[in-house]
C-alpha positions as CSV (number, residue, x, y, z in Angstrom):
1,M,125.7,110.4,97.0
2,R,122.1,111.6,97.4
3,R,122.0,112.6,93.7
4,R,123.4,109.3,92.7
5,L,120.7,107.4,94.7
6,L,117.8,109.6,93.5
7,G,119.1,109.7,90.0
8,S,117.9,106.2,89.4
9,V,114.3,105.6,88.3
10,R,114.4,102.4,90.4
11,S,115.4,104.3,93.5
12,R,112.8,107.0,93.0
13,A,110.1,104.5,92.3
14,A,111.0,102.5,95.4
15,L,111.1,105.6,97.5
16,A,107.8,106.8,96.2
17,A,106.2,103.5,96.9
18,V,107.6,103.4,100.4
19,L,106.2,106.9,101.1
20,V,102.8,106.2,99.7
21,V,102.5,103.0,101.7
22,A,103.9,104.6,104.8
23,V,101.3,107.4,104.6
24,A,98.5,104.8,104.0
25,L,99.7,102.6,106.9
26,V,100.0,105.5,109.3
27,A,96.4,106.6,108.4
28,A,95.1,103.0,108.6
29,G,96.9,102.3,111.8
30,T,95.6,105.5,113.4
31,A,92.1,104.6,112.4
32,V,92.4,101.1,113.7
33,L,93.7,102.4,117.1
34,L,91.0,104.9,117.4
35,A,88.3,102.4,116.5
36,L,89.7,99.8,118.8
37,R,89.9,102.4,121.7
38,D,86.3,103.5,121.0
39,N,85.0,100.0,120.8
40,L,86.7,98.9,124.0
41,G,85.8,102.1,125.8
42,E,82.1,101.6,124.8
43,Q,82.3,98.1,126.2
44,S,83.8,99.3,129.5
45,S,81.1,102.0,129.6
46,A,78.4,99.4,129.2
47,D,79.9,97.2,131.9
48,A,80.2,100.1,134.3
49,D,76.6,101.2,133.5
50,S,75.3,97.6,134.1
51,A,77.1,97.4,137.5
52,A,75.8,100.8,138.6
53,R,72.2,100.0,137.6
54,R,72.3,96.7,139.3
55,V,73.2,98.5,142.6
56,A,70.6,101.2,141.9
57,T,67.9,98.6,141.4
58,S,68.8,96.9,144.6
59,L,68.4,100.3,146.4
60,V,65.0,100.9,144.9
61,S,63.9,97.4,145.7
62,G,64.4,98.1,149.4
63,V,68.0,96.9,150.1
64,A,69.7,99.2,152.6
65,P,73.1,100.7,151.6
66,G,74.7,98.8,154.3
67,G,73.2,95.5,153.0
68,L,74.3,95.9,149.4
69,D,76.4,93.0,148.0
70,L,79.5,94.9,146.9
71,D,82.2,92.2,147.0
72,D,82.8,92.3,143.2
73,E,86.4,93.5,142.9
74,D,86.2,93.9,139.1
75,H,83.6,96.6,139.5
76,P,84.4,98.9,142.5
77,V,81.2,100.7,143.6
78,Q,80.5,103.9,145.7
79,V,77.1,105.0,146.9
80,V,77.0,108.7,147.8
81,D,74.2,110.6,149.4
82,D,72.9,114.1,148.4
83,D,75.4,115.7,150.7
84,G,78.4,114.0,148.9
85,R,79.0,111.6,151.9
86,L,80.0,108.0,151.1
87,I,77.5,105.7,152.6
88,A,78.4,102.4,150.9
89,A,81.5,101.1,149.0
90,T,83.0,97.9,147.7
91,E,84.8,95.7,150.2
92,D,88.6,95.9,150.1
93,L,88.4,99.3,148.3
94,E,91.5,101.1,149.5
95,R,91.8,104.2,147.3
96,I,89.7,105.8,144.5
97,S,89.8,108.9,142.3
98,G,87.6,110.2,139.5
99,A,84.4,108.9,141.1
100,G,82.0,110.7,143.5
101,T,84.3,111.0,146.5
102,D,87.9,110.1,147.2
103,A,86.9,108.5,150.5
104,A,87.4,104.7,150.6
105,K,85.3,104.0,153.7
106,P,81.6,104.8,154.0
107,V,80.2,107.1,156.7
108,A,77.6,104.5,157.5
109,A,80.3,102.1,158.8
110,Q,81.5,104.7,161.3
111,R,78.1,105.6,162.9
112,D,76.5,103.9,165.9
113,D,74.7,100.8,164.9
114,S,72.1,101.6,167.7
115,D,70.6,104.2,165.3
116,D,69.6,101.3,163.0
117,D,66.4,99.8,164.1
118,G,67.0,96.6,162.1
119,D,64.1,97.3,159.7
120,D,66.1,99.2,157.0
121,D,66.3,96.3,154.6
122,S,62.5,96.4,154.3
123,R,62.2,100.0,153.3
124,G,62.0,100.5,149.5
125,G,60.9,103.1,147.0
126,G,62.7,105.5,144.8
127,K,63.3,106.0,141.1
128,V,66.4,105.1,139.0
129,S,67.5,107.9,136.5
130,G,67.4,106.9,132.8
131,S,70.6,108.8,132.0
132,T,74.2,107.9,132.8
133,D,77.2,110.0,133.1
134,Y,80.8,108.7,132.7
135,S,84.2,109.6,133.9
136,D,87.7,108.1,134.0
137,G,89.7,107.5,137.1
138,S,91.6,105.0,139.1
139,A,91.1,102.7,142.1
140,T,93.0,100.4,144.4
141,V,91.1,97.2,145.4
142,D,92.8,94.7,147.7
143,G,96.2,96.1,146.8
144,D,95.7,96.2,143.0
145,S,95.6,99.5,141.3
146,A,94.1,100.1,137.9
147,D,92.4,102.7,135.7
148,Y,88.6,102.5,135.5
149,R,85.7,103.9,133.5
150,F,83.0,105.0,136.1
151,A,79.3,105.2,135.4
152,E,77.3,107.7,137.5
153,V,73.5,106.7,138.0
154,K,71.2,108.7,140.2
155,V,68.5,107.2,142.4
156,D,65.9,109.7,143.6
157,D,63.4,109.7,146.4
158,T,64.7,106.6,148.2
159,A,64.1,106.1,151.9
160,Y,67.7,107.4,152.4
161,G,67.2,110.5,150.3
162,D,68.6,111.1,146.9
163,L,71.6,108.8,146.2
164,T,74.2,108.5,143.5
165,V,75.7,105.2,142.5
166,Y,79.3,105.1,141.0
167,A,80.4,101.8,139.5
168,G,83.6,101.2,137.7
169,A,84.8,98.9,134.9
170,S,88.4,98.2,134.4
171,L,90.2,99.8,131.4
172,T,93.0,97.3,131.6
173,A,91.8,95.3,128.7
174,E,91.4,98.4,126.5
175,Q,94.9,99.7,127.4
176,S,96.4,96.2,126.9
177,A,94.8,95.7,123.5
178,V,95.7,99.3,122.3
179,T,99.4,98.8,123.6
180,T,99.7,95.4,122.0
181,T,98.3,96.7,118.6
182,K,100.5,99.7,118.7
183,T,103.6,97.6,119.4
184,A,102.7,95.2,116.5
185,M,102.3,98.2,114.2
186,L,105.6,99.7,115.2
187,I,107.4,96.4,114.6
188,G,105.4,95.3,111.5
189,F,105.1,98.6,109.6
190,P,108.9,99.2,109.2
191,L,109.3,95.5,108.0
192,L,106.4,95.9,105.6
193,L,108.0,99.2,104.2
194,V,111.3,97.4,103.7
195,V,109.5,94.6,101.9
196,V,107.6,97.1,99.7
197,G,110.6,99.1,98.9
198,T,112.7,96.0,98.0
199,V,110.0,94.5,95.9
200,T,109.3,97.8,94.0
201,Y,113.1,98.3,93.4
202,L,113.4,94.7,92.0
203,V,110.3,94.9,89.9
204,T,111.2,98.3,88.5
205,R,114.7,97.1,87.7
206,R,113.4,94.1,85.9
207,A,110.8,96.3,84.0
208,L,113.4,98.8,83.0
209,R,116.0,96.3,82.0
210,P,114.9,96.6,78.3
211,V,115.2,100.4,78.6
212,E,118.8,100.0,79.6
213,G,119.3,97.7,76.5
214,I,117.7,100.5,74.3
215,R,120.0,103.1,75.9
216,A,123.1,101.1,75.4
217,E,122.3,100.3,71.8
218,M,121.5,104.0,71.1
219,A,124.9,104.9,72.6
220,A,126.6,102.3,70.4
221,I,124.8,103.7,67.3
222,T,125.8,107.2,68.2
223,A,129.4,106.1,68.6
224,S,129.6,104.1,65.5
225,Q,127.3,106.4,63.4
226,D,125.8,103.2,61.9
227,L,122.1,104.2,61.4
228,G,121.4,100.7,60.0
229,R,121.4,99.2,63.5
230,R,118.3,98.9,65.5
231,V,117.5,98.8,69.2
232,P,116.3,95.5,70.7
233,Q,112.5,95.3,70.9
234,P,111.1,93.2,73.8
235,D,108.4,90.7,72.9
236,T,105.8,92.4,75.1
237,H,102.9,94.8,74.5
238,D,103.7,97.4,77.1
239,E,105.1,100.9,77.0
240,V,108.7,99.8,76.7
241,A,107.9,97.7,73.6
242,R,106.2,100.7,72.0
243,L,109.2,102.9,72.9
244,A,111.5,100.4,71.2
245,A,109.2,100.3,68.1
246,T,109.1,104.1,68.0
247,T,112.8,104.4,68.4
248,N,113.4,102.0,65.5
249,E,111.0,103.9,63.4
250,T,112.8,107.1,64.2
251,L,116.1,105.5,63.3
252,A,114.7,104.2,60.0
253,A,113.4,107.7,59.1
254,L,116.8,109.2,60.1
255,Q,118.6,106.7,58.1
256,E,116.4,107.4,55.1
257,S,116.8,111.1,55.6
258,V,120.6,110.9,55.8
259,E,120.8,108.6,52.7
260,R,118.5,110.9,50.8
261,Q,120.7,113.9,51.8
262,R,123.8,112.0,50.6
263,R,122.2,111.2,47.3
264,F,121.1,114.8,47.0
265,V,124.6,116.1,47.5
266,A,126.1,113.6,45.1
267,D,123.4,114.3,42.4
268,A,123.8,118.0,42.9
269,S,127.6,117.8,42.5
270,H,127.1,115.7,39.3
271,E,124.6,118.1,37.8
272,L,126.8,121.1,38.6
273,R,129.9,119.5,37.2
274,S,128.7,119.5,33.5
275,P,127.7,123.2,33.1
276,I,130.7,124.3,35.1
277,A,133.0,122.2,32.9
278,S,131.4,123.4,29.7
279,L,131.5,127.1,30.8
280,R,135.2,126.7,31.8
281,T,136.1,125.1,28.4
282,Q,134.4,127.9,26.5
283,L,136.2,130.6,28.6
284,E,139.6,128.9,28.2
285,V,139.0,128.7,24.4
286,G,137.9,132.3,24.4
287,A,140.9,133.4,26.3
288,A,143.3,131.6,23.9
289,H,141.3,132.4,20.8
290,P,138.9,135.3,21.2
291,E,137.4,134.8,17.8
292,L,136.2,131.3,18.8
293,L,134.4,132.4,22.0
294,D,130.8,131.1,22.1
295,V,129.1,133.9,24.0
296,P,125.6,132.5,23.6
297,G,126.7,129.1,24.9
298,A,128.4,130.7,27.8
299,V,125.3,132.7,28.7
300,E,123.2,129.5,28.3
301,D,125.4,127.6,30.7
302,T,125.5,130.5,33.1
303,V,121.6,130.7,33.1
304,R,121.4,126.9,33.6
305,L,123.8,127.2,36.6
306,Q,121.7,130.1,38.0
307,E,118.5,128.1,37.7
308,L,120.0,125.0,39.3
309,A,121.5,127.0,42.2
310,A,118.0,128.5,42.7
311,D,116.4,125.1,42.6
312,L,118.9,123.7,45.1
313,L,118.5,126.7,47.4
314,L,114.7,126.2,47.4
315,L,115.0,122.5,48.1
316,A,117.4,123.3,51.0
317,R,114.8,125.8,52.5
318,L,112.1,123.2,52.1
319,D,114.2,120.5,53.8
320,A,114.9,122.9,56.6
321,G,111.2,123.0,57.3
322,E,110.4,126.4,55.9
323,R,106.6,127.0,56.3
324,P,104.6,128.7,53.5
325,A,103.2,132.1,54.1
326,D,99.6,132.3,55.5
327,T,98.0,134.4,52.8
328,G,95.0,134.0,50.6
329,V,95.7,133.1,46.9
330,D,93.2,132.8,44.0
331,L,94.5,130.0,41.8
332,A,92.4,131.1,38.8
333,A,93.9,134.6,39.0
334,L,97.3,133.2,39.6
335,V,97.1,131.0,36.5
336,R,95.9,133.9,34.3
337,E,98.6,136.2,35.5
338,E,101.5,133.7,35.3
339,L,100.5,132.4,31.8
340,S,100.1,135.9,30.4
341,Q,103.9,136.4,31.1
342,R,105.0,133.4,29.2
343,T,106.0,134.6,25.8
344,G,108.7,132.2,24.8
345,D,106.9,128.9,25.1
346,R,107.5,126.3,22.3
347,L,103.7,125.4,22.2
348,P,100.6,127.4,23.1
349,V,99.1,127.1,26.6
350,T,95.3,127.0,26.7
351,V,93.3,127.8,29.8
352,E,90.3,125.4,29.5
353,S,88.5,126.7,32.6
354,A,89.4,129.1,35.5
355,E,86.8,128.9,38.2
356,S,87.8,131.0,41.2
357,A,89.5,128.8,43.8
358,Q,90.8,130.4,47.0
359,V,93.7,128.7,48.8
360,T,96.0,129.6,51.7
361,G,99.8,129.7,51.2
362,S,102.7,131.3,49.5
363,R,101.9,132.9,46.1
364,G,105.5,132.7,45.0
365,Q,105.9,129.0,45.8
366,L,102.5,128.2,44.2
367,A,103.6,130.1,41.1
368,R,106.8,128.1,41.1
369,V,104.7,124.8,41.1
370,L,102.6,126.1,38.2
371,G,105.6,127.1,36.2
372,N,107.4,123.8,36.7
373,L,104.3,121.8,35.7
374,V,103.9,123.9,32.5
375,D,107.6,123.7,31.7
376,N,107.4,119.9,32.1
377,A,104.4,119.8,29.8
378,Q,106.1,122.0,27.2
379,R,109.0,119.6,27.0
380,H,106.8,116.6,26.2
381,A,103.7,118.0,24.5
382,G,103.1,117.4,20.8
383,T,100.8,120.3,19.9
384,G,99.8,122.2,23.1
385,V,99.2,122.3,26.8
386,V,95.9,122.7,28.6
387,V,95.4,124.2,32.1
388,A,92.2,124.1,34.1
389,V,91.2,125.4,37.7
390,G,88.1,124.4,39.6
391,I,86.6,123.3,42.9
392,E,85.9,119.6,43.7
393,G,84.7,118.3,47.1
394,G,86.0,121.3,49.1
395,E,89.3,121.3,47.4
396,A,90.9,123.6,44.8
397,V,92.0,121.6,41.8
398,L,94.6,122.7,39.3
399,T,95.4,120.4,36.3
400,V,98.1,120.7,33.6
401,A,97.7,118.2,30.6
402,D,99.7,117.6,27.5
403,D,99.3,115.4,24.4
404,G,102.7,113.8,24.6
405,A,103.8,110.3,25.2
406,G,102.5,110.3,28.8
407,V,104.1,108.7,31.8
408,P,104.2,104.9,32.3
409,A,102.1,103.7,35.2
410,E,105.1,102.1,37.0
411,E,107.0,105.5,36.8
412,R,104.3,107.8,38.1
413,E,105.8,108.1,41.6
414,R,109.4,107.9,40.6
415,I,109.3,111.0,38.5
416,F,108.7,113.1,41.7
417,E,112.1,112.0,43.0
418,R,115.0,114.4,42.8
419,F,117.3,114.3,39.8
420,V,115.0,111.7,38.0
421,R,114.7,111.9,34.2
422,L,112.8,109.3,32.4
423,D,114.3,110.1,29.0
424,D,118.0,109.3,29.6
425,A,118.8,109.9,25.9
426,R,117.7,113.5,25.8
427,S,120.3,116.2,26.5
428,R,120.6,117.8,29.8
429,D,119.9,121.1,28.3
430,G,116.6,120.0,27.0
431,G,115.6,117.8,29.8
432,G,116.5,119.9,32.8
433,A,118.1,118.6,36.0
434,G,115.2,116.5,37.2
435,L,114.3,118.9,40.1
436,G,111.2,120.6,38.7
437,L,108.6,117.9,39.7
438,A,110.4,117.1,43.0
439,I,110.1,120.8,43.9
440,A,106.5,120.9,42.9
441,R,105.7,117.9,45.0
442,D,107.5,119.2,48.1
443,V,105.9,122.6,47.9
444,T,102.5,121.0,47.5
445,V,102.9,118.7,50.5
446,R,103.9,121.7,52.6
447,H,100.7,123.5,51.6
448,G,98.7,120.4,52.8
449,G,97.9,119.2,49.3
450,T,98.6,116.4,46.9
451,L,100.2,116.3,43.4
452,T,99.6,113.2,41.2
453,V,99.9,112.3,37.6
454,R,97.6,110.1,35.4
455,A,96.8,109.7,31.8
456,A,95.3,112.8,30.0
457,P,92.2,112.5,27.8
458,Q,94.3,113.5,24.8
459,G,96.8,110.7,25.5
460,G,99.6,112.5,27.3
461,A,100.2,113.2,31.0
462,L,97.8,115.0,33.3
463,F,99.2,116.5,36.5
464,E,96.6,117.2,39.1
465,L,97.3,119.5,42.0
466,R,94.8,119.5,44.9
467,L,94.9,122.0,47.8
468,P,92.5,122.7,50.7
469,A,90.1,125.4,49.6
470,G,89.6,128.3,52.0
């Protein structure tokens, strides 16, 4: 069940959103509670300090401890002497803790009033301390108990000695505000998380709806094997639309590759049928009439089959993604060596120029390209073939030109397709299978170069091979 829930992108997105928002809410809520508590605590401290200093000022101004106005129930007050005895306290104060003394009744109220000469209210003097200490405690005033923040202010050198005033400010407002805020968070945060998770799930489901359409169409294409179908592309400009466009481009490339492979198999079968049929006929005639066996013709058909099989094998390796060797090759040296071995050409091959041009790749495959270009030129040339090697703009350039009829402009790309022969009237023996130029183009592309054809200065065709020099 857990795998099923978390196996959905919508569920994972909703869960991730809930977790992120939950962490953010907990952090923000904690910060708010701490800030609220600090602010209210500072306010309580200020109230307590104000009440304590008001009493301290009265003492300094000459008011006796017994004559202090301490009937403010919101700010319980204690006045303690240097010996820790309570000498004045708020009326109706029943119990206190956390202040100077736990006593609720002052000692002054218990002594004999005859000791008081009645002139205490006129005796002043003393100094109020500039610093204030704070502590937390509780007090019960007129039956009501509460927590308080107590401020401690010292009054030195009074007529009654060194005194300490403790005044409290209620913490009820702080505790109430913090509790109310915490309760609101505990109720509101889960509801907010539910809303966030639901909205994220619904929005993600809507956003991924085109993806489900793409998946369903891809499944249908796989089941039907109809590569002509395309996935639906939403009319948006987001990642899903780009995914659909890329998927359709991939399907188009796959369809083209499959169709090309089918044409290749059909054309290869057609090309192999003729020499095999001819060879079989000759062998059957030779078996019945040995004196009529055409041995040279059989050898020629066998050689043609061998060359065609080699071409098909090379094309199969290229289609499989075979990478050329990473070795240095000097095109000029390659041209001189390969042309020196051609002894049976119909027409002479002239090397017009052979400037040293270093390239990286497979020497055998590049030699195959040169041989195919020269063979093609030999079939169409009138008097000779011209080969040149040089460097242009950081590229090694190899050209093979003939003085034949040339290639029409509209056919200059088509001749590089497999099994294409422009002269349909010529014999297969003389015209080849139409794979030489296709192999030359494929090998060139895999070496990072280009192979094009244009009109030669002498009127025929000029094939130009360009490879990165290095």
